[in-house]
N, C-alpha and C positions, 0 to 999 in steps of 0.2 A: 588481463584482469578478470574477464568473465569465464576463463577456463577452469577456475577453481570453485565456481558457484555450485552449491549443493542443491538449493531449492529456490524456485522463483515464487514470489508472493505478490499478488495484485493488491492494490489499495482497495479495500472493500467498500461497498455501498451499504447504507443503512437498509435493513430488510424491507422497509416500506418503499424506499426508492427503487430497490431491485424489483419488487412486485409491480410497481408502476411502469418501469422501463422494460422489464422482461429480460434484461441482460446487463452485465457489468463490462463496459468497454475495456477497462484495464485488465480484466480477467482474460478477455479474448486475446489481447496483445501478449499477456504473460504466458498464456498457453502456447502461443507460437514460439516465444522465446525459449520456454522450457523444452519444447520439442527440438528446436534448433541446437540448443546447448546440450541436449541429452541428459537433462536432469529432471527432477520432480517438480510438479506444480502443487503448491499448497494454498488452496482457497478457503480453508476451514479454520486455521489456527488463529488468525487475526480477525476481530470483529469490530465494526463501528457500533459502539454501545449507546451513542447519543445521536438523535436525529437533529441535524442543524440546518439552518436556512442556506440557500445557495450562496456560493462565494462570489458570484458574478458581479454584483453591484456593491461590493464592499471594498474599502480602501485597504492598504497594506496592514495596518494595525488591526482593523476589524477582522481581517482574514485569519490572523494569528490567534486572536481571541476566540473566534468562532470554532476553531478546530482543536483547541487546547484540551488534551486528555479525553478525546472522544474514541480512541482505539484501545483495544485490550487483546492481549494474546491469552487464549484460554488454556493453553498447555505450555510446557517447556520443551516440546519435542524438537524445536529448532535450536536448542541450546548447543553451543559449540560449532554451529554450522555457518557457512558463508551463504547469505541470503541476498538475492537480487530483488529489490522492491520495485514494482512497476506501477506507474500512473500514466494516464493519457496525456495530461498537460501540466506543466509547471508554470505557475504565475509568480507566486512569492516563495514557494517552497514550504508553506505552512502545513499543508496536508501531509506531505512527505516527512516533514520533521516530526509531526505528531505520531504518525504511523510508525516511523523509524524508531522513535523512543519506546513504543510498546514492544517492538521486536528486540531492541537492546535490553530492555528490562526482562524479557523472556530468556535472555542468555545467548542471543546470537553473537557469534564471535567476530564476524565481519559483515558489514552491510554495504551493499552497492545499490545504485539507483539507476533506473532507465525510464525514459519517457519518450513519447512520440513528438511532442512539440513544447516549445517554450513561448509563453505569451508575454 
């Protein structure tokens, strides 16, 4: 399944969260996967355009509402490609769903998902 991946995309952090933390843990995982798969890493096409509160204390419905339409693909350079979307942890899948929708709207032809843990 991952042998046809063209590009690996990490779930992006909001720029303020990235400044505070200093790194995006999903990007570090994605970089290793891209290297292992022999494909490109794209950390610049998808952006988190809205700062949202942490998901940690929210119930399932609140998590979905919190991340609805917070991602945007700034170009269509991923159109027609098989993209592997990477996040560190899946709890409800809300973040991946929202980010995945932005990728599909940008013309991605096949979307696969990888994560380190399920909570």
